[in-house]
C-alpha positions as CSV (number, residue, x, y, z in Angstrom):
1,M,8.6,-52.2,-95.0
2,T,6.2,-54.3,-97.0
3,V,2.5,-54.3,-96.2
4,N,-0.4,-56.3,-97.5
5,F,-1.7,-55.4,-101.0
6,L,-4.9,-53.5,-99.9
7,D,-3.0,-51.5,-97.2
8,A,-0.4,-50.5,-99.8
9,A,-3.1,-49.3,-102.2
10,V,-4.9,-47.4,-99.5
11,K,-1.7,-45.8,-98.3
12,V,-0.8,-44.7,-101.8
13,L,-4.3,-43.3,-102.4
14,E,-4.2,-41.4,-99.1
15,E,-0.8,-39.9,-99.9
16,Q,-1.8,-38.8,-103.4
17,G,-5.2,-37.5,-102.4
18,K,-6.9,-38.3,-105.7
19,P,-8.2,-41.3,-107.7
20,L,-5.5,-43.3,-109.5
21,H,-5.4,-46.1,-112.0
22,W,-4.3,-49.4,-110.5
23,T,-1.1,-49.4,-112.5
24,V,-0.1,-46.1,-111.0
25,I,-0.9,-47.3,-107.5
26,Q,1.3,-50.4,-108.2
27,D,4.2,-48.3,-109.5
28,I,4.1,-45.9,-106.5
29,A,3.8,-48.8,-104.0
30,L,6.8,-50.5,-105.6
31,Q,8.8,-47.3,-105.7
32,R,8.1,-46.5,-102.0
33,G,8.8,-50.0,-100.9
34,Y,5.2,-50.8,-99.7
35,L,5.3,-53.8,-102.0
36,D,8.4,-56.0,-102.6
37,P,8.6,-58.1,-105.8
38,F,11.3,-60.3,-104.2
39,T,9.2,-61.3,-101.2
40,Q,5.7,-61.0,-102.5
41,Q,4.8,-63.2,-105.5
42,D,2.4,-62.1,-108.3
43,I,2.1,-58.5,-107.2
44,R,-0.1,-57.5,-110.2
45,K,-2.5,-60.4,-109.6
46,H,-2.8,-60.0,-105.8
47,L,-3.1,-56.2,-106.0
48,L,-6.0,-56.4,-108.6
49,A,-7.7,-59.1,-106.5
50,A,-7.4,-57.0,-103.3
51,L,-8.8,-53.9,-105.1
52,S,-11.6,-55.8,-106.7
53,K,-12.6,-57.4,-103.4
54,A,-12.5,-54.1,-101.6
55,A,-14.6,-52.4,-104.4
56,R,-17.4,-55.1,-104.0
57,Q,-17.7,-54.8,-100.3
58,P,-20.0,-52.1,-98.8
59,R,-18.2,-49.5,-96.9
60,P,-18.7,-49.5,-93.1
61,P,-21.0,-46.8,-91.8
62,A,-18.2,-45.0,-90.0
63,I,-16.2,-44.6,-93.2
64,R,-19.3,-43.6,-95.1
65,A,-20.0,-40.9,-92.5
66,A,-16.4,-39.7,-92.4
67,S,-16.3,-39.4,-96.2
68,G,-19.3,-37.0,-96.2
69,E,-21.5,-39.4,-98.2
70,R,-25.2,-39.5,-97.3
71,C,-26.0,-42.8,-95.8
72,S,-29.4,-43.2,-97.5
73,R,-29.6,-42.7,-101.3
74,S,-32.6,-42.4,-103.5
75,I,-33.0,-44.8,-106.4
76,A,-31.9,-43.2,-109.6
77,A,-34.6,-42.4,-112.1
78,M,-34.5,-42.4,-115.9
79,P,-33.9,-38.8,-117.2
80,R,-36.8,-37.1,-118.8
81,A,-34.9,-35.2,-121.4
82,G,-31.8,-35.7,-123.5
83,P,-30.4,-38.7,-125.3
84,A,-30.7,-41.1,-122.3
85,A,-34.4,-40.4,-122.1
86,S,-35.2,-41.8,-125.5
87,M,-33.2,-45.0,-124.7
88,A,-36.0,-46.3,-122.4
89,N,-38.4,-46.2,-125.3
90,A,-36.0,-47.4,-128.0
91,G,-36.8,-50.7,-129.7
92,H,-34.2,-53.4,-130.2
93,Q,-32.3,-53.7,-133.4
94,P,-33.6,-56.6,-135.6
95,D,-31.8,-59.9,-135.4
96,A,-29.3,-60.8,-138.0
97,S,-31.6,-63.5,-139.4
98,R,-34.2,-60.8,-140.1
99,T,-31.9,-58.4,-141.9
100,R,-30.3,-61.0,-144.2
101,G,-33.5,-62.3,-145.6
102,S,-34.8,-65.9,-145.9
103,S,-32.9,-68.7,-147.4
104,Q,-36.1,-70.6,-148.3
105,M,-38.4,-70.0,-151.2
106,V,-41.7,-68.4,-150.3
107,T,-44.8,-69.0,-152.4
108,T,-47.9,-66.8,-152.4
109,V,-51.1,-68.6,-151.3
110,S,-54.4,-67.2,-152.4
111,V,-57.6,-67.6,-150.4
112,N,-59.4,-69.7,-153.1
113,P,-56.7,-71.6,-155.0
114,T,-57.7,-72.9,-158.4
115,A,-57.6,-76.6,-159.2
116,N,-55.3,-77.6,-162.0
């Protein structure tokens, strides 16, 4: 009994009851016959595409409510303490051209040069 790629992944995840790497999902779906390499071409490509597309789509409100997630979320703020807090104030590293020096000769110019 083969099913489409996303349905196979969802079925495997529901059966396992925990997050899985896509390769594990693929292996289990193949072992249980949800995906058939003889009738479905490029299983890896299509499974990854289905998972990627599903991950980019917002979840319908009914699924969000059933999962126990809050429907409205506050915007994350930068932490006030710890290593991540100092990242907001950190300066950028100098460009490579500034660390290697100049390839041109630099001459010193005085305010009142003397005539030769």
